[in-house]
C-alpha positions in Angstrom: 163.1 32.2 -21.7 166.4 30.9 -20.5 169.3 33.4 -20.7 171.8 33.1 -23.6 174.9 31.4 -22.3 178.5 32.3 -23.1 178.9 29.3 -25.3 175.7 30.1 -27.2 177.0 33.6 -27.9 180.4 32.2 -28.9 179.0 29.6 -31.3 176.6 32.2 -32.8 179.5 34.5 -33.6 178.5 37.2 -31.1 181.8 37.2 -29.1 185.2 38.4 -30.1 187.8 35.7 -29.5 190.9 37.4 -31.0 192.5 37.6 -27.6 195.1 40.2 -28.3 196.0 42.7 -25.6 197.5 46.2 -25.4 201.0 46.4 -23.7 201.0 46.7 -19.9 203.6 49.5 -20.3 200.9 52.0 -20.9 198.2 53.1 -18.4 195.4 52.0 -20.7 197.1 48.6 -21.2 197.8 48.1 -17.5 194.2 49.0 -16.6 192.9 46.6 -19.3 195.2 43.9 -17.8 193.9 44.6 -14.3 190.2 44.7 -15.2 190.2 41.8 -17.6 188.3 38.8 -16.3 190.4 35.6 -16.2 189.6 33.4 -19.2 187.4 30.5 -18.3 186.0 27.9 -20.6 183.7 25.0 -19.7 183.7 22.1 -22.1 180.5 21.1 -23.9 179.1 17.7 -23.0 180.4 15.0 -25.3 177.2 14.7 -27.4 176.8 18.4 -27.8 180.5 18.8 -28.8 180.2 16.0 -31.4 177.1 17.6 -32.9 178.7 21.0 -33.6 178.6 22.1 -37.2 181.8 23.0 -39.1 181.6 26.7 -38.3 180.6 26.2 -34.7 183.4 23.7 -34.2 185.9 26.2 -35.7 184.8 28.9 -33.3 184.7 26.5 -30.3 188.2 25.3 -31.0 189.6 28.8 -31.7 188.2 29.9 -28.3 189.8 27.0 -26.6 193.1 27.8 -28.3 192.9 31.4 -27.0 192.1 30.0 -23.5 195.1 27.7 -23.6 197.4 30.4 -24.9 197.0 32.1 -21.5 196.0 29.2 -19.3 196.6 30.3 -15.6 199.2 31.9 -13.4 200.3 29.4 -10.8 201.0 30.9 -7.4 204.5 29.4 -6.9 206.5 30.0 -3.8 208.4 32.7 -5.7 205.2 34.6 -6.6 203.9 34.3 -3.0 207.2 35.6 -1.6 207.4 38.6 -4.0 203.7 39.6 -3.3 204.2 39.3 0.4 207.5 41.2 0.5 206.2 43.9 -1.9 203.0 44.5 0.1 205.1 44.7 3.3 207.4 47.4 1.9 204.4 49.5 0.7 203.1 49.6 4.3 206.6 50.3 5.7 207.1 53.2 3.3 203.6 54.7 3.8 204.8 57.7 5.9 208.5 57.6 5.1 209.9 61.0 3.9 213.2 59.8 2.4 215.3 56.6 1.8 212.2 54.5 1.1 213.0 50.8 0.9 212.7 49.1 -2.5 212.5 45.5 -3.7 214.8 43.8 -6.2 213.6 40.6 -7.8 216.7 38.9 -9.1 217.4 35.6 -10.8 218.2 33.7 -14.0 216.1 34.1 -17.1 212.7 32.4 -17.4 212.3 31.9 -13.6 209.1 33.9 -13.2 210.3 37.4 -12.3 208.0 39.3 -14.5 205.0 37.1 -13.6 205.7 37.7 -9.9 206.0 41.5 -10.1 202.9 41.7 -12.2 201.0 39.7 -9.6 202.3 42.0 -7.0 201.0 44.9 -9.1 197.6 43.3 -9.5 197.3 42.5 -5.8 198.1 46.0 -4.8 195.8 47.6 -7.4 192.9 45.4 -6.3 193.4 46.4 -2.7 193.6 50.1 -3.5 190.5 50.0 -5.7 188.5 48.1 -3.0 189.5 50.7 -0.4 188.9 53.8 -2.6 186.3 52.8 -5.1 185.3 56.3 -6.0 188.7 57.8 -6.5 190.5 58.0 -9.8 193.9 56.9 -8.6 196.9 55.4 -10.5 198.0 52.9 -7.8 200.6 51.1 -9.9 203.0 52.1 -12.7 204.7 49.3 -14.7 207.5 50.1 -17.2 210.6 48.3 -18.5 214.1 49.8 -18.2 215.1 51.0 -21.6 218.0 49.2 -23.4 221.3 51.2 -23.1 219.2 53.4 -20.8 219.7 57.0 -19.9 217.9 59.2 -17.4 215.9 60.9 -20.2 214.9 57.5 -21.7 213.6 56.4 -18.3 211.7 59.6 -17.7 210.2 59.3 -21.2 209.1 55.7 -20.5 207.2 56.9 -17.4 205.7 59.7 -19.3 204.7 57.3 -22.1 203.0 55.0 -19.5 200.9 58.0 -18.4 200.1 59.1 -21.9 201.5 62.5 -21.2 201.7 64.8 -24.3 205.2 65.6 -25.6 206.9 68.3 -23.6 208.7 69.4 -26.8 212.2 68.8 -28.2 213.8 71.2 -25.7 212.5 69.4 -22.7 215.3 67.7 -20.8 215.2 64.8 -18.4 214.6 67.1 -15.4 211.6 68.7 -17.0 210.1 65.3 -17.8 210.9 63.8 -14.4 209.4 66.8 -12.6 206.2 66.5 -14.6 206.0 62.8 -14.1 206.4 63.2 -10.3 203.7 65.9 -10.2 201.3 63.7 -12.0 202.0 60.5 -10.0 201.9 62.3 -6.7 198.6 63.8 -7.6 197.3 60.4 -8.7 198.5 58.9 -5.4 200.7 56.3 -7.0 202.3 54.1 -4.4 203.9 51.3 -6.4 206.3 51.8 -9.3 207.5 48.6 -11.0 210.5 48.6 -13.3 211.2 45.4 -15.2 214.4 44.5 -17.0 216.5 46.5 -14.6 219.6 44.6 -15.8 219.6 47.1 -18.7 221.0 49.6 -16.2 224.7 49.0 -16.0 226.5 51.3 -13.6 229.8 50.7 -15.4 228.5 53.0 -18.2 227.8 56.7 -18.2 224.2 56.1 -19.3 223.7 53.6 -16.5 225.1 56.1 -14.0 222.7 58.8 -15.3 219.8 56.5 -15.1 220.7 55.5 -11.5 220.8 59.2 -10.6 217.4 59.7 -12.2 216.0 56.7 -10.2 217.4 58.2 -7.0 215.6 61.5 -7.8 212.3 59.7 -8.5 212.5 57.6 -5.3 213.1 60.7 -3.3 210.3 62.8 -4.9 207.6 60.1 -5.3 205.8 58.8 -2.3 206.0 55.3 -3.8 207.7 52.0 -3.3 210.0 51.0 -6.2 210.2 47.4 -7.3 212.8 46.2 -9.8 213.2 42.9 -11.6 216.2 41.8 -13.6 218.4 38.9 -14.7 221.4 38.1 -12.5 221.7 41.8 -11.5 224.6 41.1 -9.1 226.9 40.1 -12.0 225.4 42.7 -14.5 226.8 45.9 -13.0 223.8 47.0 -11.0 225.7 47.1 -7.7 228.9 48.7 -9.0 230.6 51.7 -7.3 229.0 54.2 -4.9 225.7 54.3 -6.8 225.5 50.5 -6.7 226.3 50.4 -2.9 223.5 52.9 -2.4 221.0 50.8 -4.3 222.1 47.8 -2.2 221.6 49.7 1.0 218.0 50.8 0.1 216.7 47.5 -1.3 215.8 44.1 -0.1 216.1 41.2 -2.5 213.9 38.3 -3.5 215.6 35.6 -5.6 214.0 33.5 -8.2 215.3 30.1 -9.3 214.5 27.0 -11.2 212.0 24.8 -9.3 213.7 21.6 -8.1 211.9 18.3 -8.8 209.8 17.6 -5.8 206.5 18.6 -4.1 206.3 22.2 -5.5 207.1 21.0 -9.0 204.4 18.3 -8.9 201.9 20.7 -7.4 202.6 23.2 -10.2 202.1 20.6 -12.9 198.9 19.4 -11.3 197.5 23.0 -11.1 198.3 23.6 -14.8 196.8 20.3 -15.8 193.6 21.0 -13.9 193.1 24.1 -16.1 193.2 22.1 -19.4 190.0 22.0 -21.5 190.5 18.9 -23.7 187.8 16.3 -24.4 189.9 13.2 -24.2 192.7 14.1 -21.8 193.1 11.6 -19.0 193.1 13.3 -15.6 196.5 13.4 -13.9 198.3 11.9 -16.8 200.6 15.0 -16.9 201.2 14.6 -13.2 202.5 11.1 -13.8 204.8 12.7 -16.4 206.2 15.3 -13.9 209.7 13.9 -13.9 209.8 13.9 -17.7 208.4 17.5 -17.7 211.2 18.6 -15.3 213.8 17.0 -17.6 212.4 18.7 -20.7 212.2 22.2 -19.1 215.1 22.1 -16.6 212.7 23.2 -13.9 212.0 26.6 -15.6 208.4 27.7 -14.9 208.1 29.6 -18.2 209.4 26.6 -20.2 206.9 24.4 -18.5 204.1 26.8 -19.2 205.1 27.0 -22.9 205.3 23.2 -23.3 201.9 22.6 -21.7 200.2 25.5 -23.6 201.7 24.5 -26.9 200.8 20.9 -26.4 197.2 21.8 -25.5 196.8 24.0 -28.6 198.3 21.2 -30.8 195.9 18.7 -29.2 193.0 20.9 -30.2 194.4 21.5 -33.7 195.1 17.9 -34.6 191.9 16.6 -33.0 193.6 14.2 -30.5 192.2 16.2 -27.6 194.8 14.9 -25.2 198.4 15.6 -24.2 200.6 12.5 -24.3 204.4 12.1 -24.1 204.4 11.4 -27.8 202.8 14.7 -28.6 205.0 16.6 -26.1 208.1 15.1 -27.8 207.0 17.0 -31.0 206.8 20.4 -29.3 209.9 22.5 -29.2 210.7 24.4 -26.1 213.3 27.2 -25.7 216.8 26.6 -26.8 218.2 26.8 -23.3 216.0 24.0 -22.0 216.6 21.9 -25.1 220.4 22.2 -24.6 220.1 21.3 -20.9 218.0 18.2 -21.7 220.5 17.0 -24.3 223.4 17.6 -21.8 221.5 15.6 -19.1 220.8 12.8 -21.5 224.5 12.7 -22.7 225.6 12.6 -19.1 
């Protein structure tokens, strides 16, 4: 008897297609993110697709919508640079006792910073797991800097990632930080990723405290620290003595809008190749690359949103193809819409 295929299980209702994920700011959520197989979906042949019953068609379409909601991560030059630089720093810091070098990923909003640092985390975790398959390590920690952050809030975020039990109401930031360092050193953590670092403003007392806490962590954890934030140079991260010290210990990778050209067209082509629509004309999106750049202002996250939303709409309305007419009905972020209107007016 032939094995039951994924599609057969899906259409028979044996597979869960909800698609929701736990947050990556917890250890369980991060491990789920690392271990999850990339979504794949092969279209049914035309005759088999047309013969689906109402319930089967509903499940088939819902699964494709879940697939398109994620689509794929495109390895842009920014992603490649961040992964390369981050991996290099991990190796440089391997036997360093103090003043370990860190990485700051800096740029405007929606230019792929979070995607890039998560890809770095994935790459590093895969490599560590392949080298030490029988060890229960925590190679990567991923947290976001708390809004209006303080040293205690940051230490608490790290403790929350690890799932550490409460240390009690009397525990101060030093108690929490010491416990976190002990656990991470025992777990041989060697990459700590802190997103939204623009929340740490050194012109405020809370920002100064959080900076001091980070300095303590970097000196007491045998790990490379990677930060990502929006326009950190103008947001107070490099202010004063503390800011100068951060600058002296970190290298920087900058993210930016992708200009219209070879890389943009390659990005569009890669995303289009991942579509699973029955009537979509191959490379029709590639022929619309200039239009897509105008609609999104060259922002990778806006492009991803526009294509994913259009694909889901095409499944939902039965058109099964992405056309300019359909894309014109899809709203993107307000920033891109405003930029498009300004360009048209100019």
